[in-house]
C-alpha positions in Angstrom: 0.2 0.1 -0.3 1.4 3.6 -1.1 1.9 5.8 2.2 1.2 9.6 1.0 4.7 10.7 1.0 5.7 8.0 -1.1 2.4 8.7 -4.1 3.1 12.0 -3.7 7.0 11.3 -5.0 5.7 9.0 -7.7 3.2 12.0 -9.0 7.0 14.3 -8.8 8.6 12.1 -11.4 5.3 11.0 -13.1 4.7 15.5 -13.3 8.3 15.3 -14.4 8.3 12.6 -17.0 5.2 14.4 -18.5 7.1 17.6 -18.8 10.1 16.4 -20.8 8.1 14.7 -22.8 5.6 18.0 -23.7 9.1 20.1 -24.3 10.8 17.5 -26.2 7.5 18.0 -28.8 8.0 21.5 -29.0 12.3 21.5 -28.8 11.9 24.4 -31.6 8.1 26.0 -30.4 9.2 29.7 -29.1 7.6 33.0 -28.8 8.1 34.2 -32.3 6.7 30.4 -33.5 3.4 30.8 -31.2 3.3 35.0 -32.5 4.0 33.8 -36.4 0.8 31.4 -35.7 -1.3 34.4 -34.0 -0.6 36.6 -37.0 -1.5 33.4 -39.7 1.7 32.5 -40.8 2.7 28.6 -40.9 6.5 29.5 -39.7 8.3 31.9 -37.7 11.4 32.7 -40.7 8.7 35.3 -42.3 10.2 37.7 -39.2 14.0 36.9 -41.0 12.3 37.8 -44.3 10.0 41.4 -42.4 13.9 41.8 -40.9 15.9 42.3 -44.3 12.4 44.5 -45.3 12.7 46.7 -43.4 16.4 47.3 -43.3 17.1 46.9 -47.1 13.8 47.7 -49.2 14.3 44.5 -50.7 10.6 44.1 -52.2 8.4 46.7 -53.5 4.8 47.5 -55.4 4.1 44.9 -58.2 7.2 42.9 -57.9 7.9 40.1 -59.6 9.6 38.4 -57.5 10.1 33.9 -57.4 10.7 32.0 -54.3 12.9 29.3 -54.3 12.3 26.7 -51.2 8.8 28.2 -50.3 7.3 25.9 -48.1 5.7 26.1 -45.5 4.7 29.5 -47.0 5.4 32.2 -44.6 8.0 34.3 -47.5 5.8 33.8 -50.2 2.8 34.7 -48.2 4.6 38.0 -46.4 6.3 39.3 -50.3 2.5 38.7 -51.4 1.7 41.8 -49.2 4.0 44.4 -50.4 3.7 43.7 -53.9 0.4 43.8 -53.7 -2.7 43.0 -56.4 -0.6 43.6 -59.5 2.7 41.8 -58.1 2.9 38.3 -58.5 4.8 35.7 -56.6 5.9 32.4 -57.6 7.0 29.8 -54.9 9.2 27.0 -56.2 9.5 24.1 -53.6 9.1 20.1 -53.4 7.3 20.3 -50.5 3.7 21.4 -51.0 2.1 23.7 -49.5 -1.1 23.6 -47.6 -2.0 27.1 -46.1 -4.0 28.9 -48.7 -2.6 31.6 -50.4 -4.1 34.5 -52.0 -4.6 35.2 -55.5 -1.4 36.9 -56.4 0.4 33.7 -55.1 0.8 30.9 -57.4 2.5 27.9 -55.2 4.7 25.6 -58.2 5.8 21.5 -56.8 8.9 21.3 -58.4 12.6 21.0 -58.2 14.3 24.0 -59.4 16.8 22.3 -61.2 14.2 21.2 -63.6 12.7 25.0 -64.4 13.4 25.4 -68.0 10.9 25.3 -70.6 8.4 25.3 -67.3 5.1 27.5 -68.4 5.4 29.7 -66.0 8.9 30.6 -67.2 7.5 33.2 -69.9 5.8 34.6 -67.0 8.1 35.0 -64.4 11.1 36.3 -67.2 11.4 40.0 -66.3 11.9 39.0 -62.4 12.3 42.0 -60.0 13.1 40.0 -56.9 14.8 36.5 -56.1 13.7 35.5 -52.5 15.7 31.7 -51.5 15.8 30.7 -47.8 16.4 27.0 -49.1 18.3 25.1 -46.5 20.1 21.3 -46.8 18.9 18.9 -45.0 21.2 18.5 -42.2 23.5 16.1 -40.7 25.7 16.8 -37.8 28.3 17.8 -39.6 28.9 21.7 -40.1 31.6 20.8 -43.4 28.8 18.7 -44.8 25.7 20.9 -44.1 28.0 24.2 -45.0 29.1 22.3 -48.8 25.0 21.7 -49.3 23.7 24.5 -48.3 26.9 26.3 -51.0 25.0 24.4 -54.0 22.2 25.1 -53.2 22.9 29.0 -53.3 24.8 28.6 -56.7 21.1 27.1 -57.8 19.3 30.3 -56.2 22.1 32.2 -57.9 21.7 30.6 -61.2 18.3 31.4 -61.1 18.9 35.2 -59.9 21.6 35.3 -62.6 19.1 34.5 -65.6 15.6 35.8 -64.7 16.7 39.6 -62.9 15.9 42.5 -64.7 18.8 45.1 -64.1 18.6 46.5 -61.1 16.8 43.8 -59.4 17.2 42.3 -55.6 18.8 38.6 -54.4 18.5 37.6 -50.9 19.8 34.2 -50.1 20.4 32.2 -47.2 24.2 30.6 -46.7 25.7 28.2 -44.0 28.9 29.9 -43.1 31.5 27.1 -44.3 34.6 27.1 -46.7 33.3 28.4 -49.7 31.2 31.5 -48.6 33.8 34.4 -49.1 34.1 33.0 -53.2 30.2 32.4 -53.5 30.2 36.0 -52.0 32.7 37.5 -54.0 31.1 35.7 -56.8 27.4 37.3 -55.4 29.5 40.9 -55.5 30.4 40.7 -59.6 26.8 41.0 -60.4 25.4 43.8 -58.6 25.9 47.4 -57.4 25.6 46.1 -53.5 26.4 43.1 -51.6 25.7 42.7 -48.1 26.1 40.1 -45.7 22.9 40.3 -42.7 22.4 37.6 -39.8 18.1 39.2 -38.4 17.7 38.7 -34.9 15.0 36.3 -35.2 17.0 33.1 -36.1 18.0 31.3 -33.3 21.0 31.9 -31.7 22.6 28.1 -32.6 21.9 28.9 -36.0 25.2 29.2 -38.6 22.8 30.4 -41.3 23.2 34.0 -42.4 21.8 35.9 -45.7 23.4 37.1 -48.6 21.7 40.5 -49.4 22.5 41.3 -53.0 21.0 45.0 -54.7 20.9 46.1 -58.0 21.6 42.9 -60.3 24.3 45.1 -63.1 
């Protein structure tokens, strides 16, 4: 038979276990994740783009935008509000977007490597902004993750180089690694201004930073 004292100890242990389970289930949950949901965005990444926009004004009304690696849709939603009804946002990702999108956002489930000769490209020529928040599936090895990020960034830069109009803007997430300086130098050669920026809303442990390239030459 359990005494009241033993029962109390068991109850405490049970509470600790359930608390651990709850914490583990929501290990990436924070105030920005909750704020994003309350404001109608599927992910906290919205605030990274918001910080970039507030500082560099990369998106303007009536712009034609492509959002690479757009799932779950926060950047496309935010961009759609800034470009307005006469602007357009093309969101491309291997994953589907499950949220309801406004009429000026077109979601395309595809690999950016397969984008040649796609019907939408005839409309997308003359892009004002290329956004890339793409990130590789991380392995835990910094050198491998940085190399995979570099490969994605090169793909995004290829799209920007091919489809951006003169004075267009390119925003790209990259993991810092051995190839970072070479990539930054390459981007600088094609744009009037190239800055490195880490939004405050990035997680503290994250190695991600953003290349902000303004004014394609």
